[in-house]
Structure formats: C-alpha cells, structure tokens
N, C-alpha and C positions, 0 to 999 in steps of 0.2 A: 504493499499500500504506499510505502514511503515516497516513491517517485511521483505518484499521481495525487498525493495528499493535497487537500485544500487547506489543511491546517497542521502545524507541528508545534508541540509544546514540550519544553523540558524544564523541570523544576529540580534544582540542586541546592546544596548547602553552600552559602556564601557568607563568610565571616560568622558562621554558626547559626545562620537563619535561612529559612526556605526562601528561595528567590528564583525568578524566571531567568534562565540562562539562554533559552532559545524560545522564540515567539514569532510565529509566522502564520498568516492567513491570506487567502486570495478568494476571489469571487467563486461561488456565491456565499462563502463563509466569512464572517467577521468576528474577531475575538476582541473583547474589551477586558483589560486587566486593571481594575480600580486600585489605586494606591493604598486605600484604607477601607476595610469593611468592618473588622472587629477592633478591639482594643489594640493599642500600639504594642503591648507586650505579647500579643498573640502571634505565634509563628506559623502563618499559613498564607498561601497564595490563592487568590480567587480569580476565576475567569468566567466571563459571560459570553456564551456562544449565541450569535445572531445570524440570521440570513437576510440579505437585502430584499426589501419588499415584505418582510415579515413572514415569509413562508418559503416552501420549496416548490419550484415549478416542475411540471411533468418532464421527466427525462434528466433532471439535475441530480448530481451526486455530490454529497458533502462528506468528505472523508478527513479524519483527523487522527494523528498519532500523539500519544501523551506518555511521557516518562516522568515518574515521580521518584526521585532519588532516595537513597537510604536516609531514614530519619526525617524526611520532609512531609509536609501536609499540604494538600491542594484540594480545592473545591471547584467543580464545574457546574454552572447552572445557566438558566436562560432568563430573559426579562419578561417573557410571556409564553403562552402556548405556541408550539411550532405548528403552523398551518401547512397542510399539504393540499395543493390545489388540484383541480380536475385534471385527470389524465388525458393526454392526447393519444388516441389509439391504445396500444398496449404498453406504452412507456411507463416505467416506474420512477417514482422519486425515491432516492436512496440516501440513507445516512450510515456511515461506517466509522467505527471507533476502534482503535487498537491502543491499549493502555498497558503499561508495565509499572508495577508498584513495588518499590524496593523494600529492603529489610527495615522493619519498624516504621515504615512510612504509612501514610493514610491518604487515600483518594476518595472523595465524596462526589458522586455523579448524581446531582439532585435537580433535574430539569423540571420545567412545567410540562403538562401533557402534550402529546401529539394529537392534533385535531385534523382529521381527514375530511375534506369536503366531499360532496356528492360526486360519485364516479371516480374518485381518486384512487391511485394505486401507489402503495408505499412499502418499501423494504428496508429494514434496519438490521444491522449486525454489529454487535459489540463483543470484543474479545479482550479479556484481562489476563495478564500474566502476573502471578503473585508468588511470594515466598512464604515460608511456614509462619512467619510473624508479621506479614503484611496485614493492613487493615483497609477494608473496602466497604463503602456504602453505595449501593446502587439502587436508584429509584427509576423504574421503567413503567410508564403509564400512558394511557390513551383514552380518548373520549369517543362517543358515538358520532361525533361531528357537531355541527351547529344545531344541537337538539332543541335549543330555545326558539330557533327559527323553523322547526319542523323537520330538519334533516337528522334522522336517527338511523344510524348504521346503514347509510346509503352509499358508502364508498364501495369500490369494486374489489379491492384486495389490500390486505394488511398482513405483514409478516414481521415479527421481531424475534431475533435470535440473540441469546446471551450465553457466552462461554467463558468459564473461568478455569485457568490451568495453573496447577502447582507444579512448577518445573515443566516436564513434558507429559504429566499425568492430568487427565480431565478431572476437575473437582466439581464442577457444576455445569450442566448442559440443559438449556431451556429454550423452547421455541413456541411461539404463539402464531397461529395462522388462521385468519378469517378471510373467507372468499365467498362471494355471492354464488349460490348454486340453484339449480332448478328444483331440488327437493325441498329445501328449507332455507329461508332467508336468514341472514345474520340477525336481523331485528327480531324475528320470531324466537330464535334460540336465546337471545339476551333478555327477552321479556321486558321488564321495566327498568333494567339497569342501563346506565349511560356511561359509566366509567369503570375501567379495569386497571388495576395497579399491581405492581410487584415490587417488593422491597427486599434487597439482599443485604445482610449485615455479616461481615466476615472479619475475623481477627480478634486477638486478645484484648485490645483496647475497647472493643465494643461488646464484650461479654455481658456486662451489667445491663446494657441497653437491650440486648437480645432477651435476657431473662425477664426484664420488666415488661417488654412488649408481649412475650409469650403469655405471661401471667394475666395481663390486662385483657388481651384478646380472648383468652379462655373464659374469663369472667364475663366479658362483653357478650360473647356468643351464647353462653349458657343462659344469660338473661334475655337475649334477643329471641331465642328459639323457644322460650317458655310462653304459655298463654299470656296475652296482654294483661297488665294490671294498671293501677293508677300511677305507678312509678314510672321512671324513665331513665335514660342515660344520655351520654353526650351525643349519640347518633340516632336515638329513637325518634320517631314521629308518631304523634297521636293519630289514630285512624278515626275517620268520621263514620265508618261503618264497622263497628266491632264484631258484627255477626259474620263478616266476610273473612276468609283466611287469606292473609297477605304476607308476602315475603318481607323480611326486614329491609329498611332502606339502605343498610350497609351490612355486608357479610365479610368476614375475614377469617383467615386461618394462618397458622405458623407451623413450620416444619424445620427441624434441624437437618443439616447435611454435613458430610465430611467426617473425618475420623477423630479430630481433636476436640470436638464439642464446642467450637468457637465460630460456627457458621450456621446461619438461619435464613430461611426465605419466608416472607409473609406475602399473602395474596389477598387482594381486596376487590370487591365489586360494590358499586354504589349507584344510587339513582341520580346523584348530582356531583359535579366537580367540587362544590363547596364542602361536601361531606368528606371527600378524600383529602382535600387541603387540611381540614380540621384533624383528620386522622394522622396525617404526616406531621403536621405542626406539633401535635401533642406527643407522639411517640418518638420523634426525632429531636425534641427540645434538649435532651440530655447530651446531644452532640456538641452543643455550644462551646464548651471549653476547648475543643480541638480546632475547628475552623474560625472560632471567634464570634460567630453569629449563629442564631438558631435557624435551621432550614425552614423556609416557607413562612417565616415570622411575619412578613409584610403582605402575604398573599390574601 
C-alpha cells in the first residue's frame, strides 16, 4: 500500500515525547494535526482525517499507513461522519488503513460513523500489526444512511474488514458484508435498527476498561431483555404501547478474544446515532488519561 498511499503517518519519541516525524496526505485525503487537544502534560498525538467535499466519491480510494513507535500514543478521529456518495455503475468507494503499533504503544482509531447514501457502494479494510504489549482501541461503525430523510439501508453494498496480527499470527479477523439481494433487503433484516458498531479494546493498559465495559453491558442487557417496568436506564425508551413486544432501542454484547485475556470486542446495534454516541462516550471516558481527551466528548 505504501507506494499508492494517500496518507502516511509516523509517530516516534522525540526528546521523550510522542511526536509526528512523518506526515503526508494528498487528495482526496486531508490530515489535520492540532497542536493541542488535551493537557500540555499529556503525551499523545492527535490526527483528524478528512476528505475534500466531506465524503468519498464513487471510485475514490483513500489509503493510509500509520506507524506508532515504541512507547508512543496516537489518536486518529474525524470531524464528522464520513459520507459515501452514490455509486457510478459498479464502482466502489474505498478506505484502506495499515497500522503498526509498537511496544507499549497505544493507537486509538475513534472515527465518527460511515454514512452511505442511497445506491452507494463502499469497501473498507483495516489491518493492524501489534506486539504482545501493544494497546489498540478500534471503533468501526456505520449508519443506515440519511435515515432522518427516509433513506434507510438503501445503499447497494457495504463491506468492512478488520484484521489484527500479533507478529505473523492472526489475532482477530472480522468481516461485515451487507449487499442488496433479491431474497431479503438489508432494511428488512435490520428491522428498526439504524446503527451498527464494533469496539475492539486490546492491550494491558486497557484491561480495566474492558472489565468495566463487560460488566456494565451485562447488567444493561439483563435489564433490557426483562419485561418492561417503571424503571429505566441510560439507553431505554418508554414505549407508548406496553402491550406490544418491542426490541430494545440498543442491544450490545462483549466477547473476549486472544490468549492473554487483554483483548475484547463489543458489538452494538441501536435505533439512532445518538444512542451509540452516548454508549461510546460513556464506556470510553476512562481512556481520557492516555490521549488527553475523552473520545466523543463533544459529539
């Protein structure tokens, strides 16, 4: 990917602090590196990934390679949801990311969601190379489209692939594929849900966040799946028709993976983007000491 990359980022220790030592982007990608996001004492580099025009045009490919050196901390985010515009013929819009996370380093990939317009075609692949004590936060999520305008799961094709390798051994392999078919539409399969999210937490520095998230999700879902009562939770909605059986507005699950007990994947489905922002803001707030700011705090 390196020769055709539209973006290249390298973070290394300079005078004992995490610093950008290489920083390059070309159309259609734009990278912004603010000089200050968290407290001055915080040792972290922040990057905002943008595309010209606020979205990805049919046939465009955005590719980026990221290297986070030993002991460094970096966070990559966006300023808003990434829009994927209507496809021209069978052309796909693509985003590709290759990242290497060094010893005792941390990389947080915490974007806003992908939003595919009607008839859009989108393919994303993200590959991470980690070491035994690397730390990785990965949020990968997408919406049904401009659902407030009536576009619900109207895109033609969506595929997202995430691979994590420990050395040359696969540690986590995940793929999501949604494609319009003649038997059953995407909208019918998704029912009332408009947002799908995945959160991966990997590494010893994130162990306490994993444990807290697993415990709270377990309690949340045990309450959500019980018969409705007068009580509520952070994500519940009161139903106007208690006699009807309704799915919870947000469902979530957590599963450990790997051999060391320091890796976990959470999956979320929700009826609205706001509910997922609330979920991420709450459960990732404990990350704040590492990048210097709480993910999605201003969303």
